[in-house]
C-alpha positions in Angstrom: -13.7 -1.9 9.1 -11.9 -5.2 8.8 -12.1 -7.7 6.0 -14.7 -9.8 7.7 -17.1 -6.9 8.3 -16.6 -5.7 4.7 -17.4 -9.2 3.4 -20.5 -9.4 5.6 -21.6 -5.9 4.6 -21.2 -6.5 0.8 -22.5 -10.1 0.8 -25.9 -8.7 1.8 -26.1 -6.9 -1.6 -27.5 -9.3 -4.2 -25.8 -7.6 -7.2 -22.4 -7.6 -5.4 -22.6 -10.9 -3.5 -22.1 -13.0 -6.7 -18.7 -11.5 -7.2 -17.4 -12.4 -3.7 -15.3 -15.6 -3.2 -16.8 -17.9 -0.5 -15.4 -16.6 2.8 -15.6 -17.4 6.5 -13.7 -16.7 9.7 -10.6 -18.8 10.0 -10.4 -21.7 12.5 -9.5 -25.4 12.5 -13.0 -26.3 11.4 -13.3 -23.9 8.5 -9.7 -24.7 7.3 -10.7 -28.4 7.1 -14.0 -27.6 5.4 -12.6 -25.2 2.8 -9.6 -27.3 1.9 -11.8 -30.3 1.4 -14.3 -28.4 -0.7 -12.0 -26.1 -2.7 -8.5 -27.8 -2.5 -6.8 -24.4 -2.1 -7.5 -21.3 0.1 -6.3 -17.9 1.1 -6.0 -17.0 4.8 -5.9 -13.3 5.4 -5.4 -11.2 8.6 -8.5 -9.1 9.2 -6.9 -5.7 9.8 -3.8 -5.7 7.5 -3.3 -4.2 4.1 -0.8 -4.4 1.2 -0.8 -8.2 1.3 0.9 -8.4 4.7 0.5 -11.7 6.4 -1.5 -13.4 3.6 -1.2 -17.2 3.5 -2.1 -19.6 0.8 -2.7 -23.2 1.7 -3.5 -26.2 -0.5 -3.9 -29.9 -0.8 -1.0 -31.9 -2.2 -0.5 -35.5 -3.2 -0.4 -37.2 0.1 -0.5 -34.1 2.3 -0.8 -30.3 2.4 1.4 -27.2 1.9 1.3 -23.5 2.6 3.3 -20.3 1.9 3.2 -16.9 3.7 3.3 -14.1 1.2 6.2 -15.2 -1.0 8.9 -17.9 -1.1 9.1 -21.6 -0.8 6.2 -23.7 0.4 6.1 -25.5 3.8 5.0 -29.1 3.6 2.6 -30.7 6.2 1.6 -34.4 6.6 -1.8 -33.8 8.2 -4.5 -31.2 8.6 -3.7 -30.9 12.3 0.0 -30.1 11.4 -1.1 -27.6 8.7 -3.4 -25.7 11.2 -0.7 -25.7 13.9 2.0 -24.4 11.6 -0.3 -21.7 10.1 -1.2 -20.5 13.6 2.4 -20.4 14.6 3.1 -18.0 11.7 0.0 -15.9 12.1 -0.2 -12.4 13.4 -2.1 -11.9 16.8 -5.4 -11.0 15.3 -8.5 -12.4 13.6 -8.2 -14.1 10.2 -10.6 -14.9 7.4 -10.4 -17.8 5.0 -11.4 -17.7 1.3 -11.6 -20.0 -1.6 -8.5 -19.5 -3.7 -9.5 -18.2 -7.1 -7.4 -19.6 -10.0 -6.3 -16.2 -11.2 -5.4 -15.4 -14.7 -1.6 -15.1 -15.0 1.1 -13.3 -17.0 4.2 -15.4 -17.4 3.2 -17.6 -14.5 2.4 -14.7 -12.2 -1.1 -13.9 -11.0 -2.5 -10.4 -11.3 -5.4 -8.4 -10.1 -7.0 -5.1 -11.1 -7.2 -1.8 -9.1 -10.2 0.4 -10.1 -10.0 3.9 -8.6 -13.3 5.7 -7.8 -13.6 9.3 -6.6 -16.3 11.8 -5.9 -16.4 14.6 -8.4 -17.2 18.3 -7.8 -20.9 17.4 -8.1 -20.4 14.9 -5.3 -21.1 12.0 -7.6 -19.0 8.9 -7.9 -16.8 8.9 -10.9 -14.3 6.4 -12.4 -10.7 7.8 -12.4 -8.7 4.9 -13.8 -7.6 1.3 -13.5 -4.4 -0.8 -13.9 -3.3 -4.3 -13.3 -0.9 -5.4 -10.5 1.3 -8.4 -11.3 2.7 -10.5 -8.5 6.5 -10.7 -8.0 8.5 -13.9 -8.4 7.2 -16.8 -6.2 4.7 -14.4 -4.6 1.0 -15.2 -3.7 0.2 -11.5 -3.3 -0.1 -8.9 -6.0 0.7 -5.8 -3.9 3.7 -4.3 -5.9 5.8 -3.3 -3.0 5.2 -6.4 -0.9 5.7 -8.9 -3.7 8.3 -7.0 -5.8 5.9 -7.1 -8.7 5.0 -4.5 -11.3 2.1 -2.7 -12.8 0.8 -2.8 -16.4 -2.1 -1.5 -18.5 -5.3 -3.3 -17.9 -5.7 -4.0 -21.6 -2.2 -5.5 -21.8 -2.9 -7.8 -18.9 -6.1 -9.1 -20.5 -4.3 -9.7 -23.8 -1.3 -11.4 -22.4 -3.1 -13.6 -19.9 -6.4 -14.5 -21.8 -5.7 -13.4 -25.3 -8.5 -10.8 -25.2 -8.9 -8.3 -28.0 -9.2 -4.6 -27.2 -12.9 -4.8 -27.8 -13.4 -7.7 -25.4 -11.1 -6.1 -22.8 -13.2 -2.9 -23.1 -16.3 -4.9 -22.2 -14.7 -6.2 -19.1 -13.5 -2.7 -18.2 -17.1 -1.4 -18.5 -18.4 -4.2 -16.3 -15.7 -3.4 -13.6 -16.7 0.2 -13.6 -20.4 -0.7 -13.3 -19.7 -3.0 -10.3 -17.5 -0.3 -8.7 -20.4 2.2 -8.9 -22.6 -0.2 -7.0 -19.8 -0.8 -4.4 -19.3 2.9 -3.8 -23.0 3.6 -3.6 -23.4 0.9 -0.9 -20.4 2.3 1.0 -22.3 5.6 1.4 -24.6 3.7 3.8 -21.9 3.4 6.4 -19.7 6.6 6.0 -19.0 9.4 3.6 -15.9 8.5 1.6 -14.2 10.6 -1.1 -12.0 7.8 -2.6 -12.4 4.1 -2.9 -10.0 1.6 -4.5 -11.6 -1.6 -5.6 -9.4 -4.7 -6.2 -10.8 -7.2 -8.7 -9.5 -10.5 -10.0 -10.1 -12.2 -13.3 -9.8 -16.0 -13.2 -8.6 -18.3 -15.9 -12.1 -18.6 -17.3 -12.6 -14.8 -17.5 -14.9 -14.6 -14.5 -14.7 -11.4 -12.3 -14.2 -11.6 -8.6 -14.2 -8.8 -6.0 -11.1 -9.3 -3.8 -11.1 -6.2 -1.6 -12.7 -2.8 -1.1 -10.2 -0.2 0.1 -12.0 2.6 1.9 -9.1 4.3 3.8 -6.5 6.2 1.8 -6.5 3.8 -1.2 -3.1 4.1 -2.9 -2.8 5.4 -6.4 1.0 5.6 -6.9 0.8 2.6 -9.2 -0.8 4.8 -11.8 2.4 6.8 -12.0 4.3 3.7 -13.2 2.2 3.3 -16.3 3.5 4.5 -19.7 0.8 7.1 -20.0 0.1 9.0 -16.7 -3.3 10.6 -17.5 -5.0 8.6 -14.7 -2.3 9.6 -12.2 -2.4 13.3 -12.9 -6.2 13.3 -13.0 -6.4 11.7 -9.5 -3.7 14.0 -8.2 -5.5 17.1 -9.5 -8.8 16.0 -8.0 -7.1 15.2 -4.7 -5.8 18.8 -4.5 -9.2 20.2 -5.5 -11.0 18.2 -2.8 -8.3 19.1 -0.2 -8.8 22.8 -0.9 -12.5 22.5 -0.7 -12.3 20.7 2.7 -10.0 23.5 4.0 -12.4 26.2 2.7 -15.4 24.5 4.4 -13.5 24.3 7.8 -12.8 28.0 7.7 -16.4 29.0 7.3 
């Protein structure tokens, strides 16, 4: 399921929809509409992961600019030129366009939050950990390998970016887990999943946004880079238990 279908699926849930950034399919008309309305947008390939091919475009004084993943921006004098140059650098697939959320930052770098959910032995969704992914230098994506960024404890990211106390960060964490349970419950309507990784963003005003739901093989290696690795080993142990249970069921 691509990004557009996932957005369409979750936007029909009233308690999840409010956390989704305004999104549409990308074309010349929606580019013009979104830039005029929001000033800055993200343009994402529908089928790619790990930040591959993501473009950020924005209005400048007297023109427009965009960047693909990381590096220096490319200037454009008109909307027509902007669309033409973006298309030239796009992958041969469908793209979506989203309002660019003014993400909270650490030392000038945006970050988002991975929340890992897994089914437990009672087949119920359970929270297994979270951490923050900080974008690398001059990068518009937070994927650690793609952007050359780093991971940090969620509590640290909230304190460094927004000055949150441990108590206030704990309230945000509780809310992220609550939303994640709703996301996982709805996912069960389309397929049986054992692991789901939800990527959230927190903007400069402390608002929560749902950036992406990762159904297929959501990565958890980022947990191994944290100072305390309780989340990593908990996920790894549960992965092994679930693997053995699947093998046992196949042999019956």
